[in-house]
N, C-alpha and C positions, 0 to 999 in steps of 0.2 A: 527723210533718205531711211530711217529703218523698214517703213513699210513698203519701199520698193524693192528694198533688198529681201524682206519675206516674199514678194510676189516673184523675184525673178528664182530665188529658191523654189517655190512652188510649183512654179513653170518649167524647171530644170528635171524635176521629177515627175512632174506631168509627161514632158516630151519622152523621156527613158519608157515611161508604162508605156506609152502608145507605140514606141517602136517595139517594145518586145511582144505586143498584140495583148496584153493582159488587161481587163476590166478591174473596176473596184470591187468587186464581188469576189473575185477570186485573191485580190490583195487581201480582204479582210479575213477570207478563210483561211489563208496562210500565217496574216501577220497577228492576227486578232485585233486588230485595230478598228474602231467602227467606221462607216462609211461615211457619216458626216463630219471625222475628225481628218478623215484621209482629205475629204473635198476641201474643207477648211483649208488645210498646209497646202494644195495645190492652188488655192484661190488666194493666199497668203494672209488670211484672218486669222490670227491668233487669238483672239478675243473669243473663239468658240471653244478653245481647247480648255481644259481645268487649270492650267498654271504654264510657268516658262518651262519648270524641272519636265512635267510631262512630256511639254512639245517637244522639247529635244531630245527625249527618249523616242519618241514615235518618229522622229526624223529619222534618227539613225537606225532604228528598226524597220522603216520602209526602206532606206537609201540599201541597207543591207541586204533587203530583199530583190532590190534591181540589180543588184550588182554593182553598185558606186560606195564609196567612202564617206558615212555619215558625219564624223567627225570632221572629215576636210572640207565638207560642206559646209558646216556650221561655220569652221573658222574662215571660210572664204566670205560668206554672206553679214555673219552677224557678228563673228569676234574678232574681225580686224581692226574695228574702232575701239580694240581696248589695248591695244598695241602701244599708241602712244603714252597714254597712263602708265603703262608698266616701264616704260621706259624714261619716264619722267619721275619714276620711283626711285628708278636706279639711278639716277644722277646725284641724287641725296646720299649714295653710300661712301664716295671718299671724304665725307665730313671729316670721321674720325681721325684722320690722316694729321692734319694740323693739331690733334690733342696730344698723337704722339710723340711728335718731335720734340716738345721741350722735355718731354720725360727722358728720350735719347740724350738730351744736351745735357741733362745732369748727371748722369756718370762722370762725362770729360772734365766737369766743373770739382768733381771729388777725385780726380785722379792727378788734377794739378796740385790738390790740399795734401794726397799723401806722400808726394817726395818731400815737401815741408815739415812734416812732422818728423820724417826719420828714414833716410833712405837706408841709412844701414842697417836697420831692425827689419826692413822689410825683405831685401834681398835675400838672407839666409833662409828664412821660413820659405822663400819659392824655391830654391835649389834643392832643400833636404827633401821632398817629396818626389821631384823631379828623378833624383838620382838613384833614390833607395826603390821606388816603386816598379819600375819596369824589368829589374833584373828579377825580382820574387816571382811575377807570373810567366818571364820566359824559362826559370829553371822549374816550376811546377809543372809548366804544357810539355816540356821534354822529358820529365821524371816519368808522368803519366802516357806520354809518347812512347816511352822504352820500355813500359812494362804492359801497354797493351798489345803491342805490335807481336809478340810472340804468341800469344795465347789467340787473336785471331788468326795467326799463319795454323796455328794447333788445331784449331778448330776446322778450319778450311779442310786440312789435310783429312783429317777424320771423318769428317761427311762425304769426300770424294772418295775416299775408302770404302765408307760403308755402302757407295751407291756401285762402287764397282764390283763390290762382292755380292751384292743383289743380283746384278747384270749376270756375272759369270754361274750363279747358282740357277740362275730363269733358264739361260743356254743349255745348260746341261743337263735340267729336267726335261727342257723341250726336245734335247737331239735323243736322250734314249726314252723318252715316251712314245715319241712315232717310229721307232726302233721296232718296239713289242708288237704294234699294229701291222708293221711291215711282214713281219714273222708270221704273224696268224693270217694276213690275206694271201702269202705266196700260194700256199696249197690251192686255192680256190681256182687260178689259171691251169694247174696241171691237169685239173678234170677234163677242160674242154677241149684239149687237144685227144685225149681219149674219146669223147665223144664224137670231134671231128673223123676220126681214123675211124671208127665203126662205121659212119654213115658214109665216107668217102665221096664219090664225085656227087651222091646227093645231096650230101651237106651243101657243099658248094653250090648246087641248083636252088637249094632254098635260102640260101643267103642273098642269091642275085633275086630270086622273084621278092624278097625281104626289102630289098634296097628300091627296086621299081615300086615296089608299094607304096613305101616312106615317101619316093618321090612323088607321085601321083596325088600324096593327100595335101600338100601344101598349096596345090593348086586352086582348091576349091575358094580356103577364104579370100585368096587375091584376085578373085573377080572383082571390079569396082562398081558392079549392080548395087549391092548393100550400102554405099556409101554415098552413091548420087542423091542430092537434093534438088527437089523439081517446086518452084514456087507459081503460085496462079493466085492473079489478085480479081478480087471479086471487084463488082461496079461501087465507085466511090455513091455514098448516102449523103446527097446534100442537107437533109433534112436534120439528122442524128448526127452530122459531121463524122463520119466513122468510115475508116478506110481500112479492111480486112483482107488477109492473106492468108491462103492455107500453103501450108508449107508439109510436101507430104518428104519422110525420111525417118531414117531409123534412129538419126543422133539426136541428142538434146540441141533446142533452140539457143542458138549464141546471137545476137543482133548487135551491130556494130554502127556508131552514130557520129559524125564529123559536121561540121558548119563551117561556113565562112562569114557568119556575123552571129553576134550573140543570140540565144534561144534558150528559152525557157520549158524547162521540161518535167514533166514528173511520171514515173517508172513503177509499174507493177510486175512482179512475175508470179504465174500459180495461184493467182488469187490475193497474193501477198505485196505489200508496197516496199519498194525498194529503194526507191528515190523519190521523198515525199515532196521537195519542190529543190530545184537547182537548177542555175545558168549555165550552159555551156557554150563556152568560150573557143574561137576559132585558134585552129593548131592542138588540140586537147582533145581528139577522141576519147567515148565511152562504149563499154561493150557492158552488156548483159545478158546474164544464160535463165534459161527456164526449162522445165521439163515439158509442159503441154503448152504453156502460153505465155506471150510477152505483150503488154499493153504500155503504151507510153503515148502519151498527151503532149504535143506540141502548141507550145505560144504562135507559130506562124512553119510554114513550109519551105519558104524562101531561103536557097543559099544550105538547106538542110539534104545530106546525104545518109541512106539508110540502106543496109546490107544485113541480110541473114542467113549465115552460115556460108558465109564468102559469096553470095549472092548478090546483086544491087538491086532494090526494088523502085519501080518509078512511084511519086509520090501525085497527088490531085493537083490541080492548078486553082488554088484558092486564097483568098487572103486572111480567113479564119482560123482560129483555133482549132487542130482537129485530134482526133483519136485514132493512133496507129494498131491493130491487133493483128499480132502472129499467131495462128493455130497449127499445133501441130497435127498433121494425119499421116495414118498408116500408109506404107507404099505401095505403089501399084501393083499390075503384074510382073515387074520384073523380079519382086520378092515372094510375092503371095501365090503363083502360078508356074515357078520353074519345075515342076515335076510334070505338071498335068500337057503341056505342050509336047515334052518330050515321049510320053507314052500315047499319043495320040497318034503320029504316023507308024 
């Protein structure tokens, strides 16, 4: 039975790996588990592994890499047989209860003997502490409350008064300080009417031309030409399994990916690794940015949607894992030859 469970566990891991389009070499590089150990786990032959403790650790690491819960798999296939023994151990817990019941019965016997020895002596000893103790505590608490409440109110009043004084002083300072600046700033506007009266109508004409010039300047950066993005897909290389895109834009590269089924990815931007190994799940899109290049290693292309700077790109039809590379290139004639066409005519 245990061998069958080990084989079922190995088949579960193998099917998930093949569904993600991964080979054992890639799994060994990412998890640091030797290939022969991975093959033994998938075959259900744990005799090759160094020990059960190491084998369980390998299964957890392997399952976590595939996006599965390794602890849950171990409980499902291996630890389910341990539950009856644990339940049998728990059934012995109620044993001490019979031992406690005779102990609880002993005080009842002592209670019967106490009235026989002398009920008149027991009653006064029980009444004296019950009548004397409560009034002492009540009087002390009331006295403490009486002495503490005035001090608490006085402290709060002093704190509130101090805050009000600080606020009043700050308002007075702010009202007076800007007033001095206002008096020094008032002579400046008095000079402008003098200059305008000397210029006469000419001053007004200059003001109109200034407004027209300022109105013309904002029109230049509002042209959408520098913000356009052109994506050109190179032919797919079936030997190297590489799909390259040339992105002509003045903006940094922003690549967004979404999937309809789990897909393993490894991403690097501008020559630096961003995500070493990750399994992207449906409904959780991811984005990566790069100044010049963004490279993505895909476990498969089925159900994968990629877009760069808001433009969706097509992917080749293949069942193998491929590399998708986005290279930023300088824009074409819309940015580089803006002056030459106007000068030609």
